[in-house]
C-alpha positions, 0 to 999 in steps of 0.5 A: 269160839276155838280154831281148834287144834291143826293135826295131820294122820293117816287114817290107817295108822291111827286106829291102830290094828285092831280097828283095821281087821274090824274094817276089813271084816266089815268089807267082806262082809257087806259087799252086797250091801255097798253102795255101786260108784257114782259121779262126783257131785259138780265142783269135785275133779272127775275120777282120774284127774291129775294130782294136781287138779285133785290137790287144788281141790283139796286145798279149796275145801280146807280154806273153806272150812277155816272160813266157816263160823262153826259156831253158827254151824252148830247153832244151825243143828240145835246145838252150842259148840264147845270145841272144833278141831280141823285135820289133815288126813290121808284118808285111803277110803274116801279118796277111792269112793271118789277117784282120787289119788290113793295119797291125797292130803284131805281135811276132817272136822271135829265138834264137840256139842251141846244139843241138850235134846234136839238129837232126840227130838229130831230121832222121835220125828224121823222115826215118824217119817220113815215107819213105812219106808221099806228104803233109806228114807231121804235128807236129815236123819236122826235114830236112837241106837242100841247104846243109849243115845242118839245117831244123826246123819245130816247134810249142809253147805256141801258136807254130811256130818255124822253126830252121835249123843251119848245120853248114859251115865260116867263116860264111854269110848269108841268112834264115829264110823260113815259108810256108803250104802245102797239107798234100796237097803232095809234097815240101817247096814254098815257098807262101804267105809266112807270116812271113819272119825279118830277116837274119842271119849264122850260124858254123858251129855256130849254130842260128837260130830265128823264132817267132811265134804260130800263128793258123791249123793247117794246111801250113807249109813252112820254107825257109833262103834263102843270100845269094848275089852277087844276090839269095837263092838257096833252100837248102831246108827242112822241111815238115809240118801242124801 
């Protein structure tokens, strides 16, 4: 199994001015759908804790990620791991959501997987289960996106995962983004940005996953933003209360 590449980035700088403008517009347009502030989960420092406490927590989370058997992690979702990258990053949105210092260095895991028909099969099950629900369904969810593919939003071992499988022809480029949304939301809206993945390219059949430590319970949505001539367009996503 590949231990992956180690990278460090500032999320805003990595995505560039075009995506920053998009994110600001989305934040203004969807403020009414954003989740209200909630308490951090046990084991996560309380908002406003000293920087040293946050740094110790982040270091332990990174060590746990390094020690994880990502091959087994992928297999638990019905996938075969092809590559894993553990990246250091300063993600202001993620830090703000849990009340950490804005410059806290945390980690993100990016996975490239071969998932076969598992996402599509899970989407069929999720659709049947959520057909009569007026608020976000609870637990792991998958949904067919408007672009040819399937998005899955799941939690496991203290982490949240957003996975998108491309089922079209050729290849497409874009990025994954996870939002905090109200658990009472109708449909699958965007909301307050929680985590943004790096720009990536999918070949037909590829599943790319981003994962980060879950710090609060509540409503989440994961969307695939496809690169177009100018900027990106929302190809849809999946929502759940996790």
